[in-house]
C-alpha positions, 0 to 999 in steps of 0.5 A: 977320410971317406968311408970305404965301400960297405963290404956287404954292398960290394958283394951285392953289386955283381947281382944287380941289373941294368949294367950293360946299355949296349944290349939293354932295351926298355923291356929288358930293363923293366923285366930286370927290375921286376925280377930283382924285386921278385927275388926277395919274395921269400922275405916278408915285406914290411907290414903296413896296416892298409895297402890298396891299389887305386888310381889318380889323375895323370896329365892324359888320363888315369894312372895306377897308384898304390895307397899305404896307410899305417892307421885310419887316423888322419895323417901326413901325406906323401906322394911318392915317385919310383925310380928306374931311370924314368924308363923302368921301375913301377909300383911293384919294384918300389913296394918295399920302399913305399912301405918303409916310408909309410912305417917310418914317417907314419904317413899316408903314402901314395905311390904313383905309376907315371907314364914312362919313355920311350912310349911317352917322352919328356915331359910326360913323366913330369906332367903326370907327377904334377897332375897326380899331386894336384889330384891327390890334394883335391881328394886328400880326405878320401885317402885319409891324408892331411892337406897341411902336412903334404910332401913329395918324395922319390928316388933317382928318376923319382927324386928328379920328379919330386924335385921338379914337382916341388918347383911346380907346386911353389909356382902354382901356390901349392904349399908343401911341408917337405921334399925327400930327394933320394940320389936325385937326377938334378942336372941332365944337361948334356945327357951324360954324354958331353965331356965338358958337362960331365967334368963339372961333376967329378963323380961322373968319372970317379964312379963312372962304372963298377958301382951298379949305376954307371954314367953310360946307363945314365946316358941311355936313360936320358936318351930314352926320356928326351926326344931332343937333347936340348930339352935337358936345359929345361928345369922340368928335367934339370931342376938345378937349372931353374931360375930360382929356388927361393921359397921351395919346400924344406928338403932332405937330400940323400946322395950316395958316395959311390954314385955318378949322380952324387955331385949333382945331388950335392950341388942341388942341396947347396943351391937350395941352402943358398936360396934360403931353403931349409935343407939337410944333406945325407952323403951316403958314405960307403954306399951306392945308388939304390941303397934305399932298396938295400936296407934289408941286407946292409946295416949301413944302408938301413941306418942312412935311409932311416936317418933321412926318413926320420928327418922327413917325418919331422918336416911333415909333422911341422906342416906347410 
């Protein structure tokens, strides 16, 4: 029997932003996520020993980034991509997630602020993500990281970028120790507006609205990222549609039960397993999209996120 919605989460949902695509603009979406992060300013952030603003190379120039280190020792390295539907989200909105990732994996975490649409359309965010990984590899000693213990991670649209970057790394001969994909977008074909495509994933109707992220908002996000809906067949936004998943880095895939993206995340975990990729899936029972950012309020969210991060730590320690 499926666990019911966590009652703590149920109380939080009405307070969450990004729920009305009819009036939402890119700027209002960005401001709403920043306001949400600012509303928690009275809660001390997880104490990471070293936090420094820096830059990494993107596909078209330097990108703002933030470095998190728990010690000065040579450590596993995680390139982290924030969520926000590609359109919103930044280093500040996902500061706490990056801190928890550093603390619980003992890694150097480099959070990358890729270019966002509609100012930069597809494949700009992907191009930046892959360029950032390559730059970080070249400068890994500068960051205190370890080339043999390198992973990619991200949530939502950031999980999409991590998954796509892992494919690009394989194709470029870059060995990753692991990938942490948190409620990722894996199949944007149809841009969440096509009834036939949506029917392939029951969660898009079961969780279409009422649980923070809605199917309509996903349609809005895809419409801003893609200049042409036909681009959604490209693996650089729909990694589930890549020709092959063999040889990809071991994966931790975390989905949320009450999330329209649930079933495409489940399908991606299954596809990886079918291709022989060591994969562990966390179903996020009782949880919604975004729960990795709700661990300070919900014990259910905190515990599920911790389990996923612990498994990712194990992959990183084994190395590539």
